[in-house]
C-alpha positions, 0 to 999 in steps of 0.5 A, spaced: 471 053 680 476 059 681 477 060 673 469 059 671 467 065 677 473 069 673 470 067 666 463 069 668 466 076 672 470 078 665 463 077 661 460 080 666 464 086 665 465 086 657 457 086 657 458 092 662 462 095 658 458 094 651 452 097 655 456 103 657 459 104 650 451 104 647 449 108 652 454 114 651 451 114 643 445 119 645 438 118 642 437 125 642 441 130 639 439 138 640 445 142 638 440 146 634 437 148 641 428 147 638 426 144 644 425 146 651 428 141 657 422 139 659 420 137 651 428 134 650 428 129 656 420 128 655 422 125 648 428 123 649 424 118 654 420 116 649 426 114 645 429 110 649 423 106 651 422 104 643 429 102 642 430 098 648 423 095 646 423 094 638 431 092 638 432 098 634 435 105 635 430 110 634 434 117 634 433 125 633 439 130 631 438 137 629 443 140 628 445 149 626 448 146 619 451 140 615 457 145 613 457 143 606 455 137 607 450 134 605 444 131 609 443 125 606 451 124 608 451 127 614 446 122 617 449 117 615 455 118 617 452 121 624 449 113 625 455 109 622 460 113 627 456 114 633 456 107 635 449 105 634 445 098 634 446 096 626 438 097 627 436 104 626 431 110 623 435 116 624 431 123 623 436 129 621 434 136 622 438 142 619 436 149 620 440 152 615 437 151 609 430 148 613 432 140 610 430 134 614 433 127 612 432 120 615 437 115 615 434 108 616 439 101 618 439 094 618 432 092 620 430 100 619 430 098 612 426 093 612 421 097 617 421 103 613 420 102 606 420 108 601 412 109 601 411 107 609 417 113 609 413 119 605 407 117 609 411 117 615 414 125 613 407 126 611 405 126 618 411 130 621 413 135 616 407 139 616 409 141 624 417 142 622 413 147 617 409 150 624 414 150 627 412 146 633 418 141 632 416 137 639 409 135 636 414 134 629 418 129 633 413 126 638 409 124 631 415 121 628 417 116 634 411 113 635 410 112 627 417 109 627 414 105 634 408 103 630 411 101 623 417 096 626 412 093 630 408 092 623 414 090 620 415 084 627 408 081 624 412 079 618 408 084 613 411 091 614 407 098 610 408 099 603 404 100 598 399 095 598 398 096 607 399 104 609 394 106 614 389 109 614 387 115 615 381 116 619 376 120 616 373 126 621 365 124 619 363 131 623 367 136 620 368 134 613 360 134 613 359 141 615 365 144 611 361 141 605 354 144 608 358 151 609 360 150 601 355 148 598 350 153 600 355 158 598 356 156 592 348 155 592 347 163 594 351 165 590 349 162 583 341 163 584 343 171 587 346 172 579 339 167 576 335 172 580 339 178 578 338 176 571 331 174 572 329 183 573 330 184 565 325 178 563 319 180 559 313 176 557 312 175 550 306 172 546 310 170 541 317 168 539 320 172 534 323 176 539 328 170 540 329 168 532 334 173 527 330 174 520 334 170 516 339 166 520 336 159 520 336 156 513 335 148 514 335 144 507 337 137 509 341 134 515 344 127 516 348 124 521 355 120 519 359 116 523 366 115 521 370 112 526 372 111 533 379 111 535 381 108 543 387 109 546 390 105 552 395 107 556 399 102 561 399 105 568 405 106 572 406 100 578 409 103 584 415 100 587 415 097 593 420 096 599 426 100 600 431 104 595 438 103 599 445 106 597 452 105 601 455 110 606 462 112 606 464 108 611 460 102 606 453 101 610 448 100 606 442 105 608 435 106 606 431 113 607 430 119 604 429 127 605 426 133 603 425 141 605 420 144 610 
């Protein structure tokens, strides 16, 4: 009996040590100090809740510089050498040259396809460009949560089923009406100005240049027709992957903001 209790205690200790080691890897590292303390605290809570519930670490890292290392390599190495789960999605933001990079690992590669990453980046990168980093990171975290949930259902977001953005009917109708009114006003204004020089004529002689038209015969000849078809290129599906310095397989992508 004592032996069983001892084994149980050892297992509990090992579990506690594993959890402690995992907890030592922060899901938010804001070395570039882009967030206020309140924003950082709220974001860290969100990342922790999503990561725990989904079993996929969603990580955000900001730095002033990658010290000459390529953003892809920097992001991959950060994830590989900081004791995160085997499944993860990491967003790196480097302020030196306005770089962003998303590194996916394990199930993160399944959840965030190339097409999915393009969709996600279209949502959060504009916030980076505007300097609204809290909104950018919050949007990124929420979309990661949504995409992981979709993938759990067996049909990850990809070219064939990306989320549809809600159409802003009221705003678009108003904008269309205003643009149409302005264009119509300009067009009718030009026509009105041209009509000031119009004078009524009894005959059409004023509109014909003497001797300018000498039509002796006419006929229509159909020579040939040529139809050229070009195959529409098919967009690739899934995730493009590569190996990091540790030998781990990663997906992802990035750009400038």
